[in-house]
C-alpha positions in Angstrom: -41.1 -19.4 -33.0 -41.7 -22.2 -30.0 -41.1 -24.6 -32.4 -38.7 -27.9 -30.9 -39.3 -26.5 -27.4 -40.7 -28.5 -24.3 -44.4 -28.0 -24.2 -44.5 -27.2 -20.7 -42.8 -23.7 -22.0 -46.0 -21.9 -22.8 -47.9 -23.0 -20.2 -45.1 -21.9 -17.8 -45.3 -18.6 -19.3 -48.7 -17.5 -19.2 -49.2 -18.8 -15.3 -46.2 -16.3 -14.5 -47.6 -13.4 -17.5 -51.2 -13.0 -14.5 -48.7 -13.0 -12.0 -46.4 -10.0 -13.7 -49.9 -8.1 -14.4 -50.4 -7.9 -11.1 -46.8 -7.4 -10.0 -46.2 -4.7 -11.8 -49.4 -3.1 -11.4 -47.9 -3.1 -7.8 -44.4 -1.4 -8.9 -46.0 0.9 -11.3 -47.4 2.9 -8.7 -46.4 1.6 -5.2 -43.7 5.0 -4.6 -46.3 7.5 -6.0 -49.0 5.3 -3.9 -47.1 5.6 -0.3 -46.2 9.6 -1.0 -49.6 10.5 -2.2 -51.7 8.2 0.5 -49.0 8.5 3.2 -47.2 12.0 2.8 -44.0 10.2 2.5 -40.5 11.8 1.2 -38.8 10.3 -1.2 -36.6 8.8 0.9 -38.8 6.7 3.4 -40.7 6.0 0.4 -37.6 4.4 -1.1 -36.7 2.8 1.7 -40.3 0.7 1.8 -39.5 0.4 -1.8 -36.4 -1.6 -1.4 -37.7 -3.6 1.7 -40.1 -5.1 -0.3 -38.1 -5.4 -3.3 -36.1 -7.1 -1.3 -38.6 -9.5 0.3 -40.0 -10.2 -3.0 -36.4 -11.8 -4.0 -35.0 -12.8 -0.1 -38.4 -15.1 0.4 -37.6 -16.4 -3.2 -34.8 -18.3 -1.2 -37.3 -19.8 1.4 -39.7 -21.2 -1.3 -36.7 -22.7 -2.8 -35.2 -24.8 0.3 -39.2 -25.4 0.7 -39.8 -26.6 -3.3 -36.3 -28.4 -2.5 -37.1 -30.4 0.5 -40.4 -31.7 -0.4 -40.3 -32.0 -4.1 -43.5 -30.4 -4.2 -42.5 -27.7 -6.4 -46.2 -27.7 -8.2 -48.0 -27.4 -4.7 -46.0 -24.5 -3.4 -46.4 -22.7 -6.4 -49.8 -22.8 -6.3 -49.8 -21.6 -2.2 -47.7 -18.6 -3.4 -50.7 -17.3 -6.0 -53.1 -17.7 -3.3 -50.7 -16.1 -0.7 -50.1 -12.8 -3.0 -53.6 -12.4 -4.1 -54.8 -12.0 -0.7 -51.9 -9.4 0.2 -53.2 -7.7 -3.2 -56.8 -7.9 -1.0 -55.4 -6.1 1.4 -54.3 -3.6 -0.6 -57.3 -2.9 -2.3 -59.0 -1.7 0.7 -59.6 2.1 0.8 -59.1 4.0 4.1 -59.5 7.8 4.6 -56.3 8.6 6.3 -56.1 10.8 9.5 -53.8 12.0 12.0 -55.0 9.8 14.5 -54.8 6.7 12.5 -52.2 7.3 9.9 -49.6 5.2 11.7 -52.2 1.8 11.9 -52.9 1.8 8.0 -49.1 2.2 7.0 -48.4 -0.7 9.7 -51.7 -2.6 7.7 -49.6 -1.1 4.3 -46.5 -3.0 5.1 -48.1 -6.1 6.3 -50.3 -6.3 3.0 -46.2 -5.8 1.1 -45.5 -8.6 3.5 -48.0 -11.2 2.2 -46.9 -10.2 -1.4 -43.5 -10.6 -1.3 -43.9 -13.8 0.8 -46.4 -15.3 -1.8 -44.2 -14.1 -4.5 -41.4 -16.5 -3.1 -43.0 -19.1 -2.8 -43.8 -18.6 -6.8 -41.0 -17.3 -8.9 -38.0 -18.8 -8.0 -40.3 -22.5 -8.2 -41.3 -21.7 -11.6 -38.2 -20.8 -13.1 -36.8 -24.1 -11.2 -39.4 -26.1 -13.5 -38.6 -24.3 -16.7 -34.9 -25.3 -16.0 -35.8 -28.6 -15.5 -37.7 -29.3 -18.6 -34.8 -27.9 -20.7 -32.7 -30.6 -18.4 -33.2 -33.2 -21.1 -30.7 -33.9 -23.4 -33.4 -33.5 -26.4 -33.6 -29.2 -25.2 -30.2 -28.9 -23.7 -29.1 -26.8 -27.1 -32.3 -24.8 -26.7 -31.9 -23.6 -23.1 -30.7 -19.9 -23.2 -33.5 -19.3 -26.4 -36.2 -21.1 -24.1 -35.6 -18.6 -20.8 -35.8 -15.8 -23.1 -38.8 -16.5 -24.9 -39.9 -17.3 -21.1 -38.7 -14.0 -20.2 -40.5 -12.4 -23.3 -43.9 -13.6 -22.8 -44.2 -13.3 -18.8 -43.5 -9.8 -19.8 -46.7 -9.6 -21.7 -49.0 -9.1 -18.4 -46.1 -6.3 -17.7 -47.0 -3.9 -20.5 -50.5 -3.9 -19.8 -50.1 -3.6 -15.9 -49.3 0.5 -15.7 -51.9 1.3 -18.2 -54.4 -0.6 -16.5 -53.6 1.2 -13.2 -53.1 4.6 -14.7 -56.5 4.0 -16.0 -58.3 2.8 -13.1 -57.0 6.1 -11.4 -58.0 8.4 -13.4 -61.3 6.9 -14.5 -61.8 7.0 -10.5 -60.8 11.4 -10.5 -63.2 11.7 -13.7 -65.9 9.9 -11.9 -65.5 12.6 -9.1 -65.2 15.4 -11.8 -61.4 15.7 -11.2 -58.6 15.9 -13.5 -54.5 14.2 -12.8 -52.1 16.6 -12.2 -48.7 14.6 -11.1 -48.0 17.7 -9.1 -50.6 18.4 -6.8 -50.1 15.5 -3.9 -46.9 16.6 -3.1 -48.1 20.4 -3.1 -51.8 19.2 -1.3 -49.6 17.4 1.4 -47.2 21.1 2.0 -50.7 23.0 1.8 -51.9 20.4 4.5 -48.9 20.4 6.6 -48.8 24.3 6.7 -45.3 24.5 5.2 -46.0 25.8 1.2 -44.3 28.7 0.4 -47.1 31.8 -0.8 -45.7 31.4 -4.1 -46.5 27.4 -4.4 -49.6 28.5 -3.0 -50.0 30.6 -5.8 -49.2 26.9 -8.3 -51.8 25.1 -5.6 -54.6 27.5 -6.5 -53.5 27.6 -10.4 -53.2 23.4 -10.3 -56.7 23.4 -7.9 -59.0 25.3 -10.7 -57.5 23.5 -13.6 -58.1 20.6 -11.8 -61.6 20.9 -11.0 -62.6 22.3 -13.7 -63.7 25.5 -12.0 -62.2 28.1 -9.6 -61.3 26.8 -6.3 -62.8 28.6 -3.5 -61.1 26.3 -0.2 -58.0 25.1 -0.7 -58.2 23.2 2.7 -61.5 21.4 1.2 -59.6 20.7 -2.4 -56.5 19.2 -1.1 -58.5 17.1 1.5 -60.8 15.7 -1.5 -58.3 15.6 -3.9 -56.1 13.5 -2.2 -59.3 10.9 -0.6 -59.7 10.3 -4.4 -56.6 10.3 -6.0 -55.4 7.3 -3.5 -58.6 5.8 -3.4 -58.2 5.3 -7.4 -54.9 3.7 -6.6 -56.6 1.4 -4.3 -58.8 0.0 -7.2 -56.1 -0.4 -9.1 -54.5 -2.8 -6.8 -57.9 -4.8 -7.3 -57.2 -5.0 -10.8 -54.2 -7.4 -9.8 -56.5 -9.6 -7.7 -58.2 -11.0 -10.9 -55.2 -11.0 -12.5 -54.0 -13.6 -10.2 -56.9 -15.5 -10.4 -56.5 -15.8 -14.4 -53.0 -17.0 -13.5 -54.0 -19.7 -10.6 -56.9 -21.1 -13.4 -54.0 -21.4 -15.8 -52.1 -22.9 -13.8 -54.7 -25.9 -12.4 -55.5 -26.6 -16.0 -52.0 -26.9 -17.4 -49.8 -28.3 -14.3 -49.7 -31.6 -16.0 -47.2 -30.2 -18.4 -44.8 -29.7 -16.1 -42.1 -31.6 -14.6 -42.9 -33.5 -11.4 -39.4 -33.5 -9.1 -39.2 -35.4 -6.3 -36.9 -33.8 -3.0 -33.7 -33.5 -2.4 -33.9 -36.7 -0.2 -35.7 -39.2 -2.8 -33.6 -38.1 -5.3 -30.5 -39.4 -3.4 -32.4 -43.0 -2.6 -33.4 -43.2 -5.9 -30.0 -42.8 -7.1 -28.3 -44.7 -4.7 -30.9 -47.8 -5.8 -30.0 -47.2 -9.3 -26.2 -47.2 -8.9 -25.8 -44.0 -10.2 -23.0 -42.2 -9.0 -23.6 -38.2 -7.2 -21.6 -35.5 -8.6 -18.0 -35.1 -7.6 -18.2 -32.9 -4.2 -15.2 -31.1 -5.7 -17.3 -30.3 -9.1 -20.0 -29.4 -6.5 -18.3 -26.9 -5.1 -16.4 -25.2 -8.1 -19.9 -24.8 -9.6 -21.3 -23.4 -6.4 -18.2 -20.8 -6.7 -18.4 -20.3 -9.6 -22.9 -18.8 -8.5 -21.6 -17.0 -6.0 -19.3 -15.2 -8.1 -22.4 -13.9 -10.5 -24.5 -13.8 -7.9 -22.3 -11.0 -6.1 -21.1 -9.1 -9.4 -25.1 -8.9 -10.2 -26.4 -7.2 -7.0 -24.4 -3.9 -8.8 -27.0 -4.4 -12.2 -30.0 -5.0 -9.7 -29.1 -1.7 -7.8 -28.9 0.3 -10.8 -31.7 -1.5 -13.1 -34.6 -1.3 -10.7 -34.5 2.0 -10.1 -37.2 2.0 -12.9 -39.8 1.6 -10.1 -38.3 4.0 -8.1 -36.3 7.2 -9.1 -36.7 6.9 -12.6 -40.4 7.0 -12.0 -40.0 10.2 -9.5 -37.8 11.8 -12.6 -40.5 11.4 -14.8 -42.9 12.8 -12.2 -40.7 15.6 -11.5 -38.9 16.2 -14.2 -40.3 14.9 -17.6 -42.8 17.1 -19.7 -45.9 14.5 -19.8 -46.8 15.1 -23.1 -46.2 14.1 -26.9 -48.2 15.9 -29.4 -51.2 15.5 -28.7 -50.9 12.6 -26.2 -50.9 13.2 -22.2 -48.4 11.1 -20.6 -48.7 10.0 -16.7 -45.5 9.2 -14.4 -46.5 5.5 -14.2 -46.9 5.2 -17.9 -43.0 4.7 -18.3 -43.0 1.6 -16.1 -44.5 -0.1 -19.5 -41.9 1.1 -21.9 -39.9 -2.1 -20.2 -41.7 -4.5 -20.5 -43.2 -3.7 -24.3 -39.0 -3.6 -25.1 -38.7 -7.0 -23.3 -41.6 -8.5 -25.5 -40.7 -6.1 -28.7 -36.4 -7.2 -28.5 -36.4 -10.7 -27.4 -37.2 -12.0 -31.1 -34.4 -10.2 -32.4 -31.7 -11.2 -29.1 -33.0 -14.4 -29.7 -32.2 -14.6 -33.6 -29.1 -12.5 -33.0 -28.0 -15.2 -30.9 -29.3 -18.2 -33.2 -27.6 -16.7 -36.1 -24.5 -16.5 -33.9 -24.6 -19.6 -32.8 -25.2 -21.2 -36.8 -21.6 -19.2 -37.2 -20.0 -21.1 -33.9 -19.4 -17.4 -32.7 -22.2 -17.1 -30.4 -20.9 -15.9 -27.0 -20.9 -17.9 -24.0 -23.6 -17.1 -21.2 -21.3 -15.4 -19.0 -20.0 -13.1 -21.6 -23.6 -11.9 -22.7 -23.9 -11.5 -19.1 -20.7 -9.0 -18.9 -22.1 -7.2 -22.6 -25.3 -6.6 -20.5 -23.5 -5.0 -17.9 -21.9 -2.4 -20.3 -25.0 -1.5 -22.2 -26.9 -0.8 -18.9 -23.6 1.2 -18.3 -24.4 3.1 -20.9 -27.9 3.7 -20.4 -27.3 5.7 -17.7 -24.5 7.8 -19.7 -27.6 8.9 -21.4 -29.4 10.0 -18.1 -26.6 11.4 -16.9 -25.8 13.9 -20.1 -29.5 14.5 -20.7 -30.5 15.8 -17.0 -27.2 18.3 -17.0 -28.4 21.7 -16.2 -31.7 20.5 -14.0 -32.1 22.0 -11.0 -31.5 19.9 -7.5 -35.0 18.0 -6.4 -34.7 20.6 -3.0 -35.2 23.4 -5.1 -38.7 21.9 -6.9 -40.2 20.2 -3.7 -42.8 22.2 -2.6 -42.6 19.9 1.0 -38.8 22.0 1.1 -40.2 25.3 -0.1 -39.6 24.8 -3.2 -41.8 25.3 -6.6 -42.3 22.1 -8.7 -40.3 22.4 -12.2 -42.5 24.7 -15.3 -43.6 22.4 -18.1 -41.0 24.3 -21.0 -38.1 23.4 -18.4 -38.9 19.9 -18.3 -37.3 17.5 -20.2 -38.7 15.1 -23.3 -40.0 12.6 -22.6 -37.8 10.7 -25.3 -35.0 10.8 -22.7 -36.6 8.3 -20.6 -38.0 6.4 -23.7 -34.3 5.9 -24.9 -33.2 5.0 -21.5 -35.4 2.5 -21.1 -34.7 1.2 -24.5 -30.8 0.6 -23.9 -32.1 -0.7 -20.5 -34.2 -3.7 -21.8 -31.4 -4.5 -23.8 -28.8 -4.4 -21.0 -31.6 -6.7 -19.3 -32.2 -9.3 -22.0 -28.7 -9.8 -22.0 -28.4 -10.4 -18.5 -31.9 -12.0 -16.8 -33.2 -14.6 -18.8 -29.5 -15.5 -19.2 -28.5 -15.7 -15.4 -32.0 -17.4 -14.8 -30.4 -20.0 -18.1 -27.0 -19.8 -16.7 -28.1 -21.1 -13.2 -30.3 -23.6 -14.4 -27.5 -24.9 -16.1 -24.5 -25.1 -13.6 -26.6 -25.5 -10.3 -26.2 -29.2 -8.9 -29.0 -31.2 -9.7 -30.1 -31.4 -5.6 -29.3 -27.8 -5.3 -31.5 -26.6 -8.3 -34.5 -25.1 -6.6 -32.3 -23.8 -3.9 -29.7 -22.1 -6.4 -32.4 -20.2 -8.5 -33.9 -18.8 -5.2 -30.2 -17.8 -4.5 -29.9 -16.0 -8.1 -33.3 -14.1 -6.6 -31.5 -13.4 -3.0 -28.7 -12.1 -5.2 -31.3 -9.7 -6.8 -32.5 -8.8 -2.9 -29.3 -7.5 -2.3 -29.2 -4.8 -4.9 -32.7 -4.1 -4.4 -31.9 -3.5 -0.9 -29.6 -1.1 -1.5 -32.4 1.3 -3.9 -32.8 3.7 -1.5 -29.6 4.7 -2.0 -30.8 6.0 -5.5 -33.9 7.7 -3.5 -31.3 9.7 -0.6 -29.3 10.6 -3.9 -32.0 11.9 -5.8 -33.0 14.3 -2.8 -29.7 15.4 -2.2 -27.4 15.5 -5.2 -27.4 17.1 -8.4 -29.4 14.7 -10.5 -26.9 14.2 -13.3 -24.5 12.7 -10.5 -27.2 10.7 -9.3 -27.2 8.8 -12.9 -23.4 8.7 -12.4 -22.9 6.4 -9.2 -25.3 3.5 -11.8 -22.9 4.3 -14.4 -19.9 4.0 -11.8 -22.3 0.3 -10.3 -22.9 -1.3 -14.0 -19.2 -0.9 -15.6 -17.7 -2.4 -12.5 -19.8 -5.6 -12.6 -19.1 -5.2 -16.4 -15.0 -5.3 -16.0 -15.4 -7.8 -13.1 -17.5 -10.4 -15.2 -15.1 -10.2 -18.1 -12.3 -10.8 -15.6 -13.7 -14.2 -14.7 -15.2 -15.4 -18.0 -12.6 -18.2 -18.9 -13.2 -19.9 -15.3 -16.8 -19.5 -15.7 -16.8 -20.5 -19.3 -15.1 -23.7 -18.1 -17.2 -24.5 -15.1 -20.4 -23.9 -17.2 -18.8 -26.6 -19.9 
């Protein structure tokens, strides 16, 4: 599979694998953690989630600028791993929330999220830039797209196990305190503690409390406080697992960094080219390449706005509307977060084989065309969700905080709706994300490699900043209509890309 590729590809993928494990531990549980710990509604939790997700990519632009100007890509990447680890340490510290200290601990959580996002900004884009520079060698240039697909596949191996680890740690802590996991209980507990619960929902709470305690509960007030504290502490300990993953990545990076290219700073490159009599890229060509990149950046905003709902509204949907059982297997809402990385690993060899097969016959689509096709596939995924959600009640009807009662299991949808949706979304992702990174590494002028990889991530940041709109829609309009918005966003991206295909193909030749 790696035959013919540069030696550093495996080392880069393994370094990123540990970082992705920590990151996906965070993303699998972040929204559920914020709601369970602080009693936030979906909209406010969604705003925090979207700002955090956006900062991860905005700060990648800062990391790219730092690496480009200093030429110290390897040092910047190592610093990113250290900074992220410190952020996870802050997230892993348990605390008991009261009315007096709630604001303080919420601010502390936000600071920890900022630290993680800043560390990710130093790490993510610069590692991708190093991978791209490996394929600047004419010996490997023809393997660039497939190389990035393989890189993308292996970094997702860590992401497969992250949600299950978070679930395992959280459930272990609940069982240690003689409790059983129930996805609906945190919302009911907060409604009870805030005094907004209805008599009908109180009866539901009593039934669930008896089941979760494995014995009749005589004091709901005591149960509510105990269950919430244990539930959330389990999440804190799940964040601690991410620290170990970061340490493994750090060690692997230090041991293998000799396999990576050692880029010069932009100033050093200019001086070296001048001394060697090398003519720099014509300013007109630089502008054309930059315009093409900015056009693609603008289009993919709408894809990421839709795709990254997998940690927000799709996770909420798993908790609120999905029957969390397949045969004898009990699922958690976080379980579905593993679907995307699992399908990335499972499908990448098939997609790489498909592109290689098409290439041998001279009919492989160009990278811009692959991205456009991916947009159409993403639109299909949300069509599936929209049709599958027809007939479901509005969220306000099942939200205890608004006087609703959680949906009965018999009325919930099959978990295979989400499984199939994640399958289709992952196919779309494999046509867009690794190939988009490849496109940037190929088209970006040499002296702006780190900056342009940062800009690609910056475009992702803009899409992520819009994620909260999905949370607002989820809580205020019919569920099927929420998914229809994303159908429109991804379809618009597809048509725009196809409109620009010839120009993009010409620039990337």
